[in-house]
C-alpha positions in Angstrom: 46.3 34.5 16.2 48.1 32.6 18.9 50.5 35.4 19.5 47.7 38.0 19.9 45.7 35.8 22.3 48.8 35.0 24.4 49.6 38.8 24.6 46.2 39.3 26.2 47.0 36.6 28.8 47.5 39.1 31.7 43.8 39.7 31.4 43.7 43.3 32.3 41.1 45.6 30.8 43.8 47.3 28.7 45.2 43.9 27.5 41.7 42.8 26.5 40.8 46.0 24.8 44.1 46.0 22.9 43.3 42.4 21.7 39.9 43.5 20.4 41.5 46.5 18.6 44.1 44.2 16.9 41.5 41.6 15.9 39.3 44.4 14.3 42.2 45.2 12.0 42.3 41.7 10.6 39.8 40.7 7.8 37.8 37.7 8.9 38.8 34.5 7.2 37.4 31.0 8.0 41.0 29.7 8.1 41.6 31.9 11.2 40.0 29.4 13.6 41.3 27.8 16.7 40.4 24.2 16.3 41.9 23.2 19.6 42.4 26.4 21.6 42.9 24.6 24.9 46.0 22.8 23.7 47.3 25.4 21.1 47.4 28.3 23.5 48.6 26.8 26.8 46.4 29.3 28.7 44.9 28.5 32.1 41.1 27.7 31.6 39.9 30.6 33.7 42.1 33.1 31.8 40.8 31.6 28.5 37.3 32.2 29.7 38.0 35.8 30.6 39.3 36.4 27.1 36.4 34.6 25.5 33.7 36.4 27.4 35.3 39.8 26.8 35.4 39.1 23.0 31.7 37.9 23.0 30.4 40.8 25.1 32.4 43.7 23.4 33.3 42.3 20.0 32.2 44.2 16.9 33.5 41.9 14.2 33.1 38.3 13.1 36.7 37.5 13.9 36.2 38.6 17.5 33.0 36.7 18.0 34.1 33.5 16.3 37.3 33.5 18.3 35.3 34.1 21.5 33.0 31.1 20.7 36.0 28.9 19.9 37.7 29.8 23.2 34.5 29.2 25.2 33.5 26.0 23.5 35.6 23.8 25.8 34.3 25.4 29.0 30.7 26.3 28.4 28.8 26.8 31.6 25.2 27.2 32.5 25.6 31.0 33.1 27.0 31.3 29.5 23.9 29.8 27.8 21.9 33.1 27.4 24.9 34.9 26.0 25.6 32.1 23.4 22.0 31.9 22.4 21.7 35.7 21.9 24.9 35.6 19.7 23.4 32.8 17.6 20.4 35.1 16.8 22.8 37.6 15.3 23.2 35.2 12.3 26.4 35.9 10.3 27.3 32.2 10.5 27.4 32.2 14.4 24.4 29.8 14.6 26.2 26.6 13.6 29.1 27.1 16.0 26.8 28.2 18.8 24.4 25.4 18.3 27.2 22.8 18.4 28.2 24.3 21.8 24.6 24.2 23.0 24.1 20.6 22.0 26.8 19.6 24.5 25.1 21.6 27.3 23.0 20.0 30.1 19.6 20.9 28.6 20.2 21.1 24.8 16.6 20.9 23.9 15.6 24.1 25.6 18.3 26.1 23.9 17.6 24.6 20.4 13.9 25.2 20.8 14.4 28.7 22.1 16.5 29.5 19.0 14.2 27.7 16.5 11.1 29.7 17.4 13.0 33.0 17.3 15.0 32.5 14.1 14.3 33.4 10.5 13.5 30.4 8.2 17.0 29.5 7.0 18.4 29.5 10.5 15.2 27.8 11.9 15.9 24.9 9.6 19.3 24.4 11.3 17.9 24.4 14.8 14.9 22.3 13.9 17.2 19.7 12.4 19.2 19.6 15.6 16.0 19.3 17.6 15.1 16.3 15.5 18.4 14.7 16.4 17.9 15.0 20.1 17.9 11.8 22.2 14.5 10.6 23.5 15.7 11.6 27.0 16.6 15.1 26.0 13.3 15.6 24.2 11.3 14.2 27.1 13.1 16.7 29.4 12.2 19.5 27.0 8.5 18.5 26.7 7.9 18.6 30.5 7.8 22.4 30.3 6.1 22.9 26.9 2.5 23.9 26.3 0.3 22.3 23.6 1.0 25.2 21.1 4.8 24.7 21.7 4.5 21.0 21.0 2.5 21.6 17.8 5.1 24.1 16.7 7.8 21.3 17.1 5.6 19.0 14.9 5.3 21.8 12.3 9.1 22.3 12.2 9.7 18.6 12.0 7.5 18.3 8.9 10.2 20.0 6.9 12.9 17.4 7.8 13.6 14.3 5.7 14.8 12.3 8.7 12.2 11.0 11.1 13.1 11.9 14.7 13.4 8.8 16.8 11.5 10.4 19.6 8.4 10.8 17.5 7.6 7.2 16.8 4.8 6.1 19.1 4.9 9.3 21.1 1.9 9.6 23.3 2.7 13.3 24.2 2.6 14.5 20.6 -0.5 12.4 19.9 -2.4 13.9 22.8 -1.2 17.5 21.9 -2.2 17.0 18.2 -5.7 15.7 19.1 -6.3 18.6 21.5 -5.0 21.2 19.0 -7.2 19.8 16.2 -10.3 20.8 18.3 -8.8 24.3 19.1 -7.3 25.8 15.9 -6.3 29.0 17.7 -3.5 27.0 19.2 -1.8 26.9 15.8 -1.5 30.7 15.8 -3.4 33.6 14.2 -4.0 34.9 10.8 -2.8 33.3 7.5 0.3 32.0 9.3 -1.8 30.0 11.7 -3.9 28.5 8.8 -0.7 27.5 7.0 0.6 25.8 10.1 -2.6 23.7 10.2 -2.1 22.5 6.7 1.6 21.6 7.4 0.7 19.6 10.4 -2.3 18.0 8.6 -0.1 16.9 5.7 2.5 15.6 8.0 -0.1 13.5 9.8 -1.2 12.0 6.5 2.1 11.5 4.8 5.0 12.4 7.1 6.6 11.8 10.5 3.4 12.4 12.5 1.8 9.3 10.7 4.1 7.3 13.0 2.7 8.7 16.2 0.9 6.5 18.8 -2.4 6.7 16.9 -5.3 4.2 17.6 -7.2 2.9 14.6 -9.4 5.7 13.1 -7.8 8.5 15.2 -5.5 9.7 12.4 -8.5 10.1 10.0 -10.5 11.8 12.8 -7.8 14.3 13.6 -7.2 15.0 9.9 -11.0 15.8 9.5 -10.9 18.0 12.6 -8.0 20.0 11.1 -9.8 20.3 7.8 -13.0 21.5 9.6 -10.9 24.2 11.2 -9.7 25.3 7.8 -13.2 25.4 6.5 -14.6 27.4 9.4 -16.3 30.7 8.5 -13.6 32.8 10.2 -10.8 30.9 8.4 -12.5 31.4 5.0 -13.0 35.0 5.8 -9.3 35.4 6.5 -8.4 33.9 3.1 -11.0 36.0 1.3 -9.8 39.2 3.0 -6.2 38.4 2.0 -7.2 37.8 -1.6 -9.3 41.0 -1.6 -6.2 43.0 -0.4 -3.9 41.3 -3.0 -5.5 39.1 -5.7 -2.0 37.8 -6.6 -1.1 36.7 -3.0 0.2 33.2 -3.8 0.0 32.1 -0.2 -3.7 33.1 0.0 -4.4 31.6 -3.4 -2.7 28.3 -2.3 -4.7 28.3 0.9 -8.0 28.8 -1.0 -7.1 25.8 -3.2 -6.0 23.6 -0.3 -9.3 24.3 1.6 -11.5 23.7 -1.5 -9.6 20.6 -2.8 -8.8 18.7 0.3 -10.7 15.5 0.8 -12.4 14.9 4.2 -11.8 11.2 3.6 -8.1 11.7 3.8 -6.7 9.5 6.5 -9.1 6.7 5.7 -6.7 5.1 3.3 -7.8 2.0 1.5 -5.9 -1.3 1.7 -3.1 -1.6 -0.8 -1.5 1.4 -2.6 -2.9 5.0 -2.4 -1.1 7.8 -4.4 -1.6 11.3 -3.1 0.0 14.5 -4.5 0.5 17.3 -2.0 1.8 20.8 -2.7 3.3 22.6 0.3 2.7 26.3 0.9 4.7 28.6 -1.4 6.4 30.1 1.7 8.0 26.7 2.5 9.9 26.9 -0.9 9.2 23.1 -1.2 8.1 21.3 -4.4 4.9 19.2 -4.9 5.5 15.6 -3.8 4.1 12.3 -4.7 3.2 10.4 -1.6 2.9 6.6 -1.8 0.8 5.2 1.1 0.7 1.5 1.5 -1.9 0.0 3.8 -2.2 3.5 5.4 1.6 3.9 6.0 3.6 6.5 4.0 6.2 4.5 2.3 9.1 7.0 1.9 8.7 8.3 5.5 8.8 4.8 7.0 11.7 3.4 4.9 14.0 6.3 3.9 15.6 8.9 6.1 17.6 10.9 3.6 15.2 12.6 1.2 11.6 13.5 0.3 9.2 11.6 -1.9 9.7 12.2 -5.7 8.0 15.0 -7.6 5.1 14.0 -9.8 6.7 14.6 -13.3 9.5 12.3 -12.4 7.8 9.6 -10.4 4.6 9.3 -12.4 5.5 10.5 -15.9 9.1 9.9 -16.6 9.6 6.8 -18.8 7.3 4.0 -17.6 6.6 5.6 -14.3 4.8 3.2 -11.9 3.0 1.3 -14.6 3.7 -2.4 -15.0 4.6 -4.7 -17.8 6.0 -8.2 -18.2 9.5 -6.8 -17.8 10.9 -5.8 -14.4 11.8 -2.1 -14.2 13.2 0.1 -11.4 11.9 3.5 -10.3 13.4 5.9 -7.8 10.8 6.7 -5.2 13.0 9.2 -3.3 16.4 10.7 -3.7 18.7 11.8 -0.9 18.7 15.6 -0.2 22.5 15.6 -0.8 23.0 13.4 -3.9 22.3 9.9 -5.0 26.0 9.2 -4.9 26.3 10.3 -1.3 23.3 8.9 0.6 21.6 7.0 -2.1 17.9 6.6 -3.2 14.9 4.6 -2.2 14.3 2.4 -5.3 11.5 0.0 -6.2 11.7 -2.9 -8.6 8.3 -3.4 -10.1 7.1 -6.6 -11.7 3.7 -8.0 -12.7 2.8 -11.6 -12.0 0.0 -12.5 -14.4 -0.4 -15.9 -12.9 -1.5 -14.6 -9.6 -2.9 -11.2 -10.7 -0.5 -9.3 -8.4 1.9 -6.5 -8.8 5.0 -7.1 -6.8 7.3 -4.4 -5.3 10.8 -4.9 -3.9 11.8 -1.7 -2.2 15.3 -1.0 -1.0 17.5 2.0 -0.1 20.7 1.8 -2.3 22.9 2.8 0.6 23.0 2.0 4.3 22.5 -1.7 4.2 18.7 -1.7 4.7 16.8 -4.8 4.1 14.4 -5.1 1.1 10.8 -4.5 1.9 8.3 -6.5 -0.3 4.8 -5.6 -1.1 2.1 -7.2 -3.2 -0.9 -5.4 -4.7 -4.0 -6.6 -6.5 -3.2 -5.8 -10.2 -6.5 -4.4 -11.2 -6.7 -2.1 -8.2 -3.0 -1.1 -8.6 -3.5 -0.2 -12.3 -6.6 1.9 -11.6 -4.8 3.9 -8.8 -1.8 4.6 -11.0 -4.0 5.6 -13.9 -6.0 7.9 -11.7 -2.8 9.6 -10.3 -1.3 10.0 -13.7 -4.4 11.8 -15.0 -4.7 14.1 -11.9 -3.3 17.6 -12.6 -5.5 19.4 -10.2 -2.5 20.3 -8.0 -0.9 22.4 -10.8 -1.0 26.2 -10.7 -1.4 28.1 -14.1 2.3 28.7 -14.8 3.2 25.1 -13.9 0.5 23.7 -16.2 1.8 26.0 -19.0 5.3 24.6 -18.4 4.1 21.0 -18.7 2.2 21.8 -21.9 5.2 23.7 -23.3 7.6 20.9 -22.6 5.2 18.5 -24.4 4.9 20.7 -27.5 8.7 21.2 -27.7 9.2 17.5 -27.3 6.8 16.8 -30.1 8.4 19.4 -32.4 12.2 19.6 -31.5 12.9 21.4 -34.8 11.2 24.6 -33.4 14.3 25.1 -31.2 16.9 23.2 -33.3 16.6 25.8 -36.1 18.2 28.2 -33.7 20.9 25.7 -32.6 19.1 25.2 -29.2 17.4 22.4 -27.4 15.0 22.4 -24.4 16.5 21.9 -21.0 13.1 22.3 -19.4 10.2 24.6 -18.8 9.6 25.1 -15.1 7.6 27.1 -12.6 8.7 26.9 -9.0 6.3 26.8 -6.1 8.0 29.8 -4.4 7.6 31.9 -7.6 4.4 30.6 -8.9 3.6 33.5 -11.3 6.7 33.0 -13.5 7.3 30.4 -16.2 10.9 29.8 -17.1 12.0 28.1 -20.3 15.7 27.1 -20.0 17.6 26.2 -23.2 20.9 24.7 -24.1 23.1 26.2 -26.9 24.5 24.7 -29.0 22.3 21.7 -29.8 22.7 19.0 -28.8 24.5 19.6 -25.4 28.0 18.1 -25.3 30.3 18.6 -22.3 33.3 18.3 -24.6 32.6 21.6 -26.3 31.6 25.1 -25.2 28.0 25.4 -24.1 25.7 28.0 -22.5 22.2 28.1 -21.1 19.6 30.8 -21.8 16.4 31.5 -20.0 13.2 32.9 -21.5 10.7 33.9 -18.8 7.1 35.1 -18.9 4.6 36.0 -16.3 1.4 33.9 -15.9 -0.6 35.2 -12.9 -1.4 32.7 -10.2 -5.1 32.0 -9.7 -7.5 30.0 -7.5 -8.4 27.9 -10.5 -6.6 27.1 -13.7 -8.2 28.3 -17.0 -7.0 25.7 -19.5 -8.0 27.8 -22.5 -6.0 30.8 -21.2 -3.0 28.6 -20.4 -3.1 27.0 -23.9 -3.3 30.4 -25.5 -0.3 31.6 -23.6 1.7 28.5 -24.6 0.7 29.2 -28.3 2.0 32.8 -27.9 5.3 31.5 -26.6 5.7 28.9 -29.4 4.9 31.5 -32.0 7.5 33.9 -30.6 10.1 31.0 -30.6 9.2 30.3 -34.3 10.0 33.9 -35.3 12.7 34.9 -32.9 16.1 33.4 -31.9 15.5 32.5 -28.2 19.1 33.5 -27.5 18.1 37.1 -28.4 14.9 37.2 -26.4 16.2 35.3 -23.5 18.9 35.9 -21.0 22.2 34.1 -20.5 21.8 32.2 -17.3 24.4 29.4 -17.2 27.8 28.2 -18.5 31.2 29.7 -17.9 33.2 32.8 -18.9 35.4 30.7 -21.0 32.4 29.2 -22.9 30.8 32.6 -23.3 34.0 34.0 -24.8 34.3 31.0 -27.2 30.7 31.4 -28.4 30.8 35.2 -28.6 28.5 36.2 -25.7 29.1 38.7 -22.8 29.8 37.5 -19.3 28.7 37.4 -16.5 25.1 36.4 -17.1 22.3 38.7 -16.0 20.6 37.4 -12.9 
């Protein structure tokens, strides 16, 4: 690589074209990167720029483009910004390198926002995350030229981040923009996409980063009600009805219908003490339902933990003892880091009941990062009633997810149904982004043991999404699945979905698994 670039040092058109031609003959490999091109090559900065810009403007392969970006990184100028942004939109892995260059430019916020609003969801997440990491000064500089819809779009993008942007806390700009947009729903965009944006910003106001804005008492509840009013307006309902008429299995429209019907206009007027709310994001976000713990009106996980989202209901409310109390102290993970617990830790609470004072005491602490312990005390009767209410609430489930819960319970009550086939239940699931499919994932052999060969099999069935859950129909579907498992080896009616080639060979199954 060094020899090829040095050979182009004269900088003539022929030299530069010859460089491109030679690079096109090399298969791209991540190892072929110039980590310190300014010191490795010994080229004059202006000549290095000539080579970089030629590669970026005429390159046809990833190696040409990545080499051009690496060469330009140490001398990025204002006149280069448009070129680098356009290259980032080409995807192919250019976005990360380009965004790192743009972060070091004079006006990083403008470039990151420009990219975020033009990118597909996976890339938008990268740029939105970098927007959230801007300094308060860089964000303020960006906001001076943004309209109210632009500001709302930033709030919507931030709602997907675990880490709370430092510039959002107490922000008067975003508070004003949100209050204005709540009265003018057209500012969120048009069609179903605009309605989904309203729900995202509303939930963020109730449980996420926007709850930390500069909101006067009562304003949060007022804005939340205004947003719900916009969702319940005749034209909004007509949009959802029309989408369902065109496609009765449109999960996004089904989800919107349920959100509009089930949302409570009292949301935002949180009572003192503990309030537990379960919120399911739009299927298009690919995010799971979350259990939000709101203490005296403040979302607990958002305010205390920057590394991950609130726990999912089956884990936080129904695993082991959940949030229920006893005489013994027990610990519950309220949120786990997006990476792993071993990397950035968890937000954990130690729960104990003080019968003498009639209080439930919480000691909440992140396991990594040196944060101080936050302590809370709740009236025991009110606490028990709220936990019991949340545990009994399954209104947020869609049909396939309810079937998965019922199937898991039945298989837990009768493990012999699977053990007769030398299998055990890994879990029945239905994911929010694929709501019409129930997946039953099984271990073989039973019980699972990492010291011997093992495989996973998946049995799947379709359960159509619907605006309401028919419990009788769901129960009947679960019975059909159980009956099939009684009479058929699940390894024969399911598909191999996990393990290794070595394990498959040892157990006599073909590899690779069918996706």
